[in-house]
C-alpha positions as CSV (number, residue, x, y, z in Angstrom):
1,X,-55.5,-18.8,0.5
2,X,-57.8,-20.4,-2.0
3,X,-57.2,-24.1,-2.3
4,X,-57.4,-24.0,-6.1
5,X,-54.8,-21.2,-6.2
6,X,-52.5,-23.3,-4.0
7,X,-53.1,-26.5,-6.1
8,X,-51.9,-24.6,-9.2
9,X,-48.5,-24.0,-7.6
10,X,-45.9,-26.7,-8.6
11,X,-43.6,-26.1,-5.6
12,X,-43.5,-24.3,-2.2
13,X,-41.5,-21.4,-3.6
14,X,-44.1,-20.7,-6.2
15,X,-46.8,-20.9,-3.6
16,X,-45.0,-18.3,-1.5
17,X,-44.4,-16.0,-4.4
18,X,-48.1,-16.2,-5.3
19,X,-48.9,-14.8,-1.9
20,X,-46.2,-12.2,-1.5
21,X,-45.3,-11.4,-5.1
22,X,-47.4,-8.3,-5.5
23,X,-45.5,-5.0,-6.1
24,X,-46.2,-3.6,-2.6
25,X,-47.1,-6.7,-0.6
26,X,-43.7,-7.3,1.1
27,X,-43.5,-3.6,1.9
28,X,-46.9,-3.7,3.5
29,X,-45.9,-6.9,5.5
30,X,-42.6,-5.2,6.5
31,X,-44.5,-2.2,8.0
32,X,-47.0,-4.3,9.9
33,X,-44.4,-6.4,11.8
34,X,-45.0,-5.9,15.6
35,X,-47.7,-3.3,15.2
36,X,-51.2,-2.5,14.0
37,X,-51.7,0.3,11.5
38,X,-54.7,2.1,10.1
39,X,-55.2,2.4,6.4
40,X,-54.1,6.0,6.3
41,X,-50.9,5.2,8.2
42,X,-50.1,2.4,5.7
43,X,-50.8,4.8,2.8
44,X,-48.2,7.3,4.1
45,X,-45.6,4.5,4.4
46,X,-46.3,2.7,1.1
47,X,-46.1,5.0,-1.9
48,X,-48.9,3.3,-3.9
49,X,-52.1,4.6,-5.4
50,X,-55.1,4.1,-3.2
51,X,-56.6,1.7,-5.6
52,X,-53.4,-0.4,-5.7
53,X,-52.9,-0.3,-2.0
54,X,-56.5,-1.4,-1.3
55,X,-56.1,-4.2,-3.8
56,X,-52.8,-5.5,-2.3
57,X,-54.3,-5.3,1.2
58,X,-57.4,-7.3,0.1
59,X,-55.2,-10.0,-1.5
60,X,-53.0,-10.3,1.6
61,X,-56.2,-10.6,3.7
62,X,-57.7,-13.2,1.4
63,X,-54.4,-15.2,1.6
64,X,-54.4,-15.1,5.4
65,X,-51.4,-12.9,5.8
66,X,-53.1,-9.9,7.4
67,X,-56.1,-9.2,9.7
68,X,-58.5,-6.4,8.8
69,X,-60.7,-5.0,11.5
70,X,-63.4,-2.4,10.6
71,X,-64.8,-0.4,13.5
72,X,-68.4,0.9,13.1
73,X,-67.7,4.6,13.6
74,X,-67.9,7.7,11.5
75,X,-65.6,8.2,9.7
76,X,-64.8,4.5,9.2
77,X,-61.8,3.2,11.1
78,X,-60.0,0.2,9.6
79,X,-56.9,-1.4,11.2
80,X,-54.5,-4.0,9.8
81,X,-52.1,-6.4,11.5
82,X,-50.3,-9.5,10.7
83,X,-51.8,-13.0,11.3
84,X,-49.6,-15.7,12.9
85,X,-49.0,-16.9,9.3
86,X,-48.0,-13.4,8.3
87,X,-45.5,-13.3,11.2
88,X,-43.8,-16.4,9.8
89,X,-42.5,-14.2,7.0
90,X,-40.4,-12.1,9.4
91,X,-37.2,-14.1,9.3
92,X,-37.2,-13.9,5.4
93,X,-37.9,-10.2,5.5
94,X,-35.2,-9.7,8.0
95,X,-32.7,-11.4,5.7
96,X,-33.9,-9.2,2.8
97,X,-33.4,-6.1,5.1
98,X,-29.8,-7.2,5.9
99,X,-29.1,-7.8,2.2
100,X,-30.4,-4.2,1.5
101,X,-28.0,-2.9,4.3
102,X,-25.2,-4.6,2.5
103,X,-26.1,-3.0,-0.8
104,X,-26.1,0.4,0.8
105,X,-22.7,-0.3,2.4
106,X,-21.1,-1.6,-0.8
107,X,-22.2,1.5,-2.7
108,X,-21.3,4.0,0.1
109,X,-24.8,5.2,0.6
110,X,-26.1,6.1,4.1
111,X,-29.0,3.8,5.0
112,X,-32.3,5.8,5.0
113,X,-34.2,3.5,7.4
114,X,-34.0,4.0,11.2
115,X,-32.6,1.5,13.6
116,X,-36.1,1.2,15.0
117,X,-37.2,-0.7,11.8
118,X,-34.4,-3.3,12.3
119,X,-35.3,-3.7,16.0
120,X,-39.0,-4.4,15.2
121,X,-38.0,-7.1,12.7
122,X,-35.5,-8.7,15.0
123,X,-38.0,-8.7,17.9
124,X,-40.7,-10.5,15.8
125,X,-38.1,-12.9,14.4
126,X,-37.0,-13.9,17.9
127,X,-40.6,-14.3,19.1
128,X,-41.6,-16.5,16.1
129,X,-38.5,-18.8,16.6
130,X,-39.4,-19.7,20.2
C-alpha cells in the first residue's frame, strides 16, 4: 500500500476500507482463500466487466493483498493468490459469510453457496490463528 494513501487515513478502519472497499474486492479475496486462480477463473466467479475486474485486481495487488504471477507462455497465463497480509482478512470474511447465512435463514431462502466455500474459509481462518 502506498504510504501516502495510508497517511491520509484517520483510523485503522478507514485504512482497511481503503484497501477492501471496492465493489468486487472482497468477493475476489473470498474466492482466493486457500487457492490460486487464473484470471479467467476469477472472471467466471466474479460477475464484473473485464475492465472493472482488471482494475480491482491491480489495486489489490498494489495494496499487497494478492500476488500476481505472469507466466511467459502463449497465450499468457496469469495466476492470482492471496499474500500473507491478504490471508489476515479471512476471519473477517468468515464472519461476513456467517452473517449472510443468518440473512438467508431469517428470510427462509436456501443458501446458494456450497459447504465447500465455508470449509475453505474455516481452514484458512484456523491456519492464520495458529
